[in-house]
MOPAC internal coordinates of N, CA, C and O (Angstrom, degrees):
PM7 1SCF
backbone

  N    0.0000 0     0.00 0     0.00 0    0    0    0
  C    1.4520 1     0.00 0     0.00 0    1    0    0
  C    1.5308 1   107.89 1     0.00 0    2    1    0
  O    1.2310 1   120.57 1   -45.00 1    3    2    1
  N    1.3117 1   116.51 1   135.00 1    3    2    1
  C    1.4631 1   120.61 1  -179.86 1    5    3    2
  C    1.5262 1   110.58 1   -73.14 1    6    5    3
  O    1.2310 1   120.86 1   -18.80 1    7    6    5
  N    1.3178 1   115.96 1   161.20 1    7    6    5
  C    1.4614 1   120.45 1   178.45 1    9    7    6
  C    1.5262 1   111.10 1   -64.02 1   10    9    7
  O    1.2310 1   120.54 1   146.79 1   11   10    9
  N    1.3319 1   116.57 1   -33.21 1   11   10    9
  C    1.4675 1   119.93 1   177.57 1   13   11   10
  C    1.5223 1   111.75 1   -67.71 1   14   13   11
  O    1.2310 1   120.58 1   140.85 1   15   14   13
  N    1.3231 1   116.49 1   -39.15 1   15   14   13
  C    1.4659 1   120.63 1   178.02 1   17   15   14
  C    1.5183 1   110.54 1   -66.95 1   18   17   15
  O    1.2310 1   120.33 1   136.87 1   19   18   17
  N    1.3272 1   116.97 1   -43.13 1   19   18   17
  C    1.4666 1   120.53 1   176.76 1   21   19   18
  C    1.5196 1   110.54 1   -59.91 1   22   21   19
  O    1.2310 1   120.58 1   140.14 1   23   22   21
  N    1.3222 1   116.50 1   -39.86 1   23   22   21
  C    1.4570 1   121.27 1   178.59 1   25   23   22
  C    1.5267 1   110.91 1   -65.33 1   26   25   23
  O    1.2310 1   120.19 1   137.55 1   27   26   25
  N    1.3125 1   117.24 1   -42.45 1   27   26   25
  C    1.4700 1   121.07 1   178.61 1   29   27   26
  C    1.5249 1   110.68 1   -62.24 1   30   29   27
  O    1.2310 1   120.10 1   141.41 1   31   30   29
  N    1.3234 1   117.42 1   -38.59 1   31   30   29
  C    1.4683 1   121.25 1   176.95 1   33   31   30
  C    1.5273 1   109.53 1   -64.88 1   34   33   31
  O    1.2310 1   120.43 1   134.47 1   35   34   33
  N    1.3320 1   116.79 1   -45.53 1   35   34   33
  C    1.4618 1   120.98 1   177.18 1   37   35   34
  C    1.5261 1   110.80 1   -56.61 1   38   37   35
  O    1.2310 1   120.44 1   133.03 1   39   38   37
  N    1.3318 1   116.77 1   -46.97 1   39   38   37
  C    1.4579 1   121.53 1  -179.26 1   41   39   38
  C    1.5257 1   111.46 1   -63.26 1   42   41   39
  O    1.2310 1   120.35 1   140.35 1   43   42   41
  N    1.3146 1   116.93 1   -39.65 1   43   42   41
  C    1.4632 1   121.50 1   177.79 1   45   43   42
  C    1.5194 1   110.22 1   -60.89 1   46   45   43
  O    1.2310 1   120.61 1   132.04 1   47   46   45
  N    1.3213 1   116.44 1   -47.96 1   47   46   45
  C    1.4717 1   121.05 1  -178.86 1   49   47   46
  C    1.5231 1   111.33 1   -65.55 1   50   49   47
  O    1.2310 1   120.30 1   139.17 1   51   50   49
  N    1.3146 1   117.04 1   -40.83 1   51   50   49
  C    1.4524 1   120.91 1   179.36 1   53   51   50
  C    1.5301 1   111.18 1   -65.37 1   54   53   51
  O    1.2310 1   120.82 1   134.45 1   55   54   53
  N    1.3272 1   116.04 1   -45.55 1   55   54   53
  C    1.4685 1   120.98 1   179.59 1   57   55   54
  C    1.5285 1   110.42 1   -64.38 1   58   57   55
  O    1.2310 1   120.69 1   139.51 1   59   58   57
  N    1.3096 1   116.29 1   -40.49 1   59   58   57
  C    1.4624 1   121.94 1   178.66 1   61   59   58
  C    1.5258 1   110.64 1   -58.94 1   62   61   59
  O    1.2310 1   120.72 1   133.28 1   63   62   61
  N    1.3191 1   116.24 1   -46.72 1   63   62   61
  C    1.4606 1   120.63 1  -178.65 1   65   63   62
  C    1.5244 1   111.41 1   -66.52 1   66   65   63
  O    1.2310 1   120.36 1   136.40 1   67   66   65
  N    1.3270 1   116.91 1   -43.60 1   67   66   65
  C    1.4607 1   120.32 1  -178.04 1   69   67   66
  C    1.5227 1   111.57 1   -65.21 1   70   69   67
  O    1.2310 1   120.62 1   138.32 1   71   70   69
  N    1.3136 1   116.43 1   -41.68 1   71   70   69
  C    1.4679 1   120.79 1  -175.46 1   73   71   70
  C    1.5259 1   113.35 1   -90.70 1   74   73   71
  O    1.2310 1   121.16 1   175.81 1   75   74   73
  N    1.3328 1   115.38 1    -4.19 1   75   74   73
  C    1.4732 1   120.81 1  -177.95 1   77   75   74
  C    1.5292 1   111.11 1    55.40 1   78   77   75
  O    1.2310 1   121.90 1  -131.57 1   79   78   77
  N    1.3213 1   113.97 1    48.43 1   79   78   77
  C    1.4602 1   122.12 1   178.39 1   81   79   78
  C    1.5202 1   108.48 1  -111.10 1   82   81   79
  O    1.2310 1   120.52 1   -17.53 1   83   82   81
  N    1.3108 1   116.62 1   162.47 1   83   82   81
  C    1.4642 1   120.08 1   173.96 1   85   83   82
  C    1.5260 1   108.87 1   -79.76 1   86   85   83
  O    1.2310 1   121.08 1   -18.92 1   87   86   85
  N    1.3111 1   115.55 1   161.08 1   87   86   85
  C    1.4607 1   119.88 1   176.69 1   89   87   86
  C    1.5132 1   111.63 1   -59.92 1   90   89   87
  O    1.2310 1   120.89 1   141.89 1   91   90   89
  N    1.3220 1   115.91 1   -38.11 1   91   90   89
  C    1.4591 1   121.02 1   179.23 1   93   91   90
  C    1.5282 1   111.17 1   -64.14 1   94   93   91
  O    1.2310 1   120.45 1   138.30 1   95   94   93
  N    1.3193 1   116.75 1   -41.70 1   95   94   93
  C    1.4675 1   120.42 1   179.32 1   97   95   94
  C    1.5278 1   111.13 1   -63.15 1   98   97   95
  O    1.2310 1   120.84 1   135.74 1   99   98   97
  N    1.3207 1   115.99 1   -44.26 1   99   98   97
  C    1.4636 1   119.89 1   179.73 1  101   99   98
  C    1.5246 1   110.30 1   -65.92 1  102  101   99
  O    1.2310 1   120.34 1   136.90 1  103  102  101
  N    1.3233 1   116.96 1   -43.10 1  103  102  101
  C    1.4693 1   120.81 1  -179.73 1  105  103  102
  C    1.5294 1   110.60 1   -60.09 1  106  105  103
  O    1.2310 1   120.20 1   137.09 1  107  106  105
  N    1.3243 1   117.22 1   -42.91 1  107  106  105
  C    1.4650 1   120.78 1   178.65 1  109  107  106
  C    1.5299 1   111.18 1   -65.20 1  110  109  107
  O    1.2310 1   120.57 1   136.25 1  111  110  109
  N    1.3265 1   116.51 1   -43.75 1  111  110  109
  C    1.4611 1   121.23 1   178.94 1  113  111  110
  C    1.5230 1   110.68 1   -62.31 1  114  113  111
  O    1.2310 1   120.58 1   132.17 1  115  114  113
  N    1.3280 1   116.50 1   -47.83 1  115  114  113
  C    1.4619 1   120.86 1  -179.34 1  117  115  114
  C    1.5219 1   111.31 1   -64.57 1  118  117  115
  O    1.2310 1   119.95 1   141.94 1  119  118  117
  N    1.3092 1   117.69 1   -38.06 1  119  118  117
  C    1.4672 1   120.68 1   179.37 1  121  119  118
  C    1.5357 1   110.55 1   -68.91 1  122  121  119
  O    1.2310 1   120.64 1   136.38 1  123  122  121
  N    1.3196 1   116.38 1   -43.62 1  123  122  121
  C    1.4668 1   120.72 1  -177.84 1  125  123  122
  C    1.5218 1   112.01 1   -60.67 1  126  125  123
  O    1.2310 1   120.51 1   141.32 1  127  126  125
  N    1.3282 1   116.62 1   -38.68 1  127  126  125
  C    1.4612 1   120.78 1  -176.12 1  129  127  126
  C    1.5316 1   113.06 1  -105.78 1  130  129  127
  O    1.2310 1   120.51 1  -166.68 1  131  130  129
  N    1.3164 1   116.63 1    13.32 1  131  130  129
  C    1.4702 1   123.01 1   173.78 1  133  131  130
  C    1.5292 1   113.06 1    59.83 1  134  133  131
  O    1.2310 1   120.63 1  -145.15 1  135  134  133
  N    1.3264 1   116.40 1    34.85 1  135  134  133
  C    1.4639 1   121.43 1   179.64 1  137  135  134
  C    1.5245 1   110.87 1   -64.59 1  138  137  135
  O    1.2310 1   120.12 1   143.82 1  139  138  137
  N    1.3260 1   117.38 1   -36.18 1  139  138  137
  C    1.4655 1   119.75 1  -179.10 1  141  139  138
  C    1.5245 1   111.57 1   -60.10 1  142  141  139
  O    1.2310 1   119.88 1   138.70 1  143  142  141
  N    1.3030 1   117.84 1   -41.30 1  143  142  141
  C    1.4648 1   121.21 1   177.70 1  145  143  142
  C    1.5229 1   110.50 1   -64.47 1  146  145  143
  O    1.2310 1   121.12 1   138.74 1  147  146  145
  N    1.3238 1   115.47 1   -41.26 1  147  146  145
  C    1.4711 1   120.57 1   177.77 1  149  147  146
  C    1.5271 1   110.69 1   -60.37 1  150  149  147
  O    1.2310 1   120.50 1   133.32 1  151  150  149
  N    1.3224 1   116.65 1   -46.68 1  151  150  149
  C    1.4641 1   120.51 1  -179.27 1  153  151  150
  C    1.5216 1   111.63 1   -62.51 1  154  153  151
  O    1.2310 1   120.50 1   139.60 1  155  154  153
  N    1.3048 1   116.64 1   -40.40 1  155  154  153
  C    1.4705 1   120.23 1   179.15 1  157  155  154
  C    1.5270 1   111.20 1   -70.00 1  158  157  155
  O    1.2310 1   120.44 1   138.78 1  159  158  157
  N    1.3275 1   116.76 1   -41.22 1  159  158  157
  C    1.4625 1   120.73 1  -178.48 1  161  159  158
  C    1.5239 1   111.48 1   -63.52 1  162  161  159
  O    1.2310 1   120.42 1   141.61 1  163  162  161
  N    1.3283 1   116.80 1   -38.39 1  163  162  161
  C    1.4572 1   121.19 1  -176.27 1  165  163  162
  C    1.5275 1   112.68 1  -107.80 1  166  165  163
  O    1.2310 1   121.10 1  -156.75 1  167  166  165
  N    1.3186 1   115.49 1    23.25 1  167  166  165
  C    1.4676 1   121.39 1   179.16 1  169  167  166
  C    1.5258 1   111.87 1   -52.39 1  170  169  167
  O    1.2310 1   119.93 1   133.23 1  171  170  169
  N    1.3226 1   117.75 1   -46.77 1  171  170  169
  C    1.4597 1   121.37 1  -175.64 1  173  171  170
  C    1.5207 1   112.88 1   -55.26 1  174  173  171
  O    1.2310 1   119.96 1   143.84 1  175  174  173
  N    1.3019 1   117.67 1   -36.16 1  175  174  173
  C    1.4627 1   121.38 1   179.44 1  177  175  174
  C    1.5234 1   110.84 1   -87.31 1  178  177  175
  O    1.2310 1   120.29 1   130.96 1  179  178  177
  N    1.3141 1   117.06 1   -49.04 1  179  178  177
  C    1.4624 1   120.90 1  -172.51 1  181  179  178
  C    1.5210 1   114.28 1   -66.69 1  182  181  179
  O    1.2310 1   119.66 1   145.50 1  183  182  181
  N    1.3240 1   118.25 1   -34.50 1  183  182  181
  C    1.4658 1   118.45 1  -174.77 1  185  183  182
  C    1.5315 1   112.22 1   -69.45 1  186  185  183
  O    1.2310 1   120.07 1   169.16 1  187  186  185
  N    1.3188 1   117.47 1   -10.84 1  187  186  185
  C    1.4627 1   120.52 1   178.64 1  189  187  186
  C    1.5188 1   112.45 1   -90.81 1  190  189  187
  O    1.2310 1   120.25 1   178.61 1  191  190  189
  N    1.3278 1   117.12 1    -1.39 1  191  190  189
  C    1.4647 1   121.46 1  -178.07 1  193  191  190
  C    1.5250 1   109.65 1  -104.04 1  194  193  191
  O    1.2310 1   120.58 1    -8.88 1  195  194  193
  N    1.3117 1   116.50 1   171.12 1  195  194  193
  C    1.4596 1   121.65 1   179.13 1  197  195  194
  C    1.5129 1   112.36 1   -82.89 1  198  197  195
  O    1.2310 1   121.43 1   -14.15 1  199  198  197
  N    1.3167 1   114.88 1   165.85 1  199  198  197
  C    1.4663 1   119.47 1  -176.82 1  201  199  198
  C    1.5245 1   112.55 1   -64.79 1  202  201  199
  O    1.2310 1   119.52 1   146.11 1  203  202  201
  N    1.3309 1   118.52 1   -33.89 1  203  202  201
  C    1.4678 1   119.58 1   178.63 1  205  203  202
  C    1.5290 1   110.48 1   -65.61 1  206  205  203
  O    1.2310 1   120.45 1   138.53 1  207  206  205
  N    1.3247 1   116.74 1   -41.47 1  207  206  205
  C    1.4616 1   120.38 1   177.50 1  209  207  206
  C    1.5236 1   110.01 1   -62.56 1  210  209  207
  O    1.2310 1   120.62 1   134.39 1  211  210  209
  N    1.3144 1   116.42 1   -45.61 1  211  210  209
  C    1.4669 1   120.52 1  -179.15 1  213  211  210
  C    1.5186 1   110.53 1   -60.68 1  214  213  211
  O    1.2310 1   120.11 1   136.35 1  215  214  213
  N    1.3300 1   117.40 1   -43.65 1  215  214  213
  C    1.4648 1   120.26 1  -179.90 1  217  215  214
  C    1.5304 1   111.37 1   -64.08 1  218  217  215
  O    1.2310 1   120.21 1   140.06 1  219  218  217
  N    1.3259 1   117.21 1   -39.94 1  219  218  217
  C    1.4752 1   119.79 1   176.04 1  221  219  218
  C    1.5282 1   110.62 1   -65.02 1  222  221  219
  O    1.2310 1   120.70 1   141.47 1  223  222  221
  N    1.3235 1   116.28 1   -38.53 1  223  222  221
  C    1.4603 1   120.66 1   178.80 1  225  223  222
  C    1.5291 1   110.69 1   -65.21 1  226  225  223
  O    1.2310 1   120.39 1   138.24 1  227  226  225
  N    1.3195 1   116.85 1   -41.76 1  227  226  225
  C    1.4686 1   120.96 1   177.07 1  229  227  226
  C    1.5266 1   109.80 1   -62.52 1  230  229  227
  O    1.2310 1   120.22 1   137.41 1  231  230  229
  N    1.3424 1   117.19 1   -42.59 1  231  230  229
  C    1.4694 1   119.93 1   177.18 1  233  231  230
  C    1.5251 1   110.86 1   -59.46 1  234  233  231
  O    1.2310 1   120.17 1   134.95 1  235  234  233
  N    1.3162 1   117.29 1   -45.05 1  235  234  233
  C    1.4724 1   121.03 1   179.76 1  237  235  234
  C    1.5226 1   110.26 1   -62.55 1  238  237  235
  O    1.2310 1   120.66 1   137.29 1  239  238  237
  N    1.3188 1   116.34 1   -42.71 1  239  238  237
  C    1.4679 1   121.58 1   178.28 1  241  239  238
  C    1.5339 1   110.28 1   -60.34 1  242  241  239
  O    1.2310 1   120.76 1   133.78 1  243  242  241
  N    1.3254 1   116.16 1   -46.22 1  243  242  241
  C    1.4697 1   120.52 1  -179.69 1  245  243  242
  C    1.5221 1   111.58 1   -65.38 1  246  245  243
  O    1.2310 1   120.24 1   136.57 1  247  246  245
  N    1.3124 1   117.14 1   -43.43 1  247  246  245
  C    1.4601 1   120.32 1   179.95 1  249  247  246
  C    1.5193 1   111.82 1   -64.09 1  250  249  247
  O    1.2310 1   120.34 1   143.66 1  251  250  249
  N    1.3138 1   116.95 1   -36.34 1  251  250  249
  C    1.4666 1   120.43 1   177.69 1  253  251  250
  C    1.5254 1   111.71 1   -64.65 1  254  253  251
  O    1.2310 1   120.75 1   159.34 1  255  254  253
  N    1.3175 1   116.18 1   -20.66 1  255  254  253
  C    1.4658 1   121.35 1   179.46 1  257  255  254
  C    1.5254 1   112.75 1  -103.19 1  258  257  255
  O    1.2310 1   120.67 1  -171.00 1  259  258  257
  N    1.3343 1   116.33 1     9.00 1  259  258  257
  C    1.4510 1   120.56 1   174.65 1  261  259  258
  C    1.5040 1   116.48 1    86.35 1  262  261  259
  O    1.2310 1   120.21 1  -168.51 1  263  262  261
  N    1.3287 1   117.21 1    11.49 1  263  262  261
  C    1.4629 1   119.78 1   178.02 1  265  263  262
  C    1.5161 1   109.13 1   -77.84 1  266  265  263
  O    1.2310 1   120.60 1   -35.47 1  267  266  265
  N    1.3090 1   116.46 1   144.53 1  267  266  265
  C    1.4565 1   121.14 1   177.35 1  269  267  266
  C    1.5256 1   108.51 1   -85.30 1  270  269  267
  O    1.2310 1   120.45 1   -71.31 1  271  270  269
  N    1.3227 1   116.75 1   108.69 1  271  270  269
  C    1.4607 1   122.03 1   176.92 1  273  271  270
  C    1.5104 1   108.83 1  -132.32 1  274  273  271
  O    1.2310 1   120.96 1   -19.97 1  275  274  273
  N    1.2963 1   115.76 1   160.03 1  275  274  273
  C    1.4536 1   120.31 1   174.51 1  277  275  274
  C    1.5163 1   107.95 1  -120.50 1  278  277  275
  O    1.2310 1   121.21 1   -49.32 1  279  278  277
  N    1.2985 1   115.29 1   130.68 1  279  278  277
  C    1.4738 1   120.58 1  -179.44 1  281  279  278
  C    1.5004 1   108.93 1   -89.52 1  282  281  279
  O    1.2310 1   120.10 1   180.00 1  283  282  281

């Protein structure tokens, strides 16, 4: 497994726990709004930050694309 894939899994689990969503719900949300590509593209910067920062960044990314999220 690549480091980017491991990071995407970490982000999925972290987001799932914070939002109290199922893994399936997060996977569908991330797939619909291409979050996985975003996480891989910006891995070099994002993996150096904490999980709370990453989750806020994912929320901002989703909101910029019109997804209904609550921060």
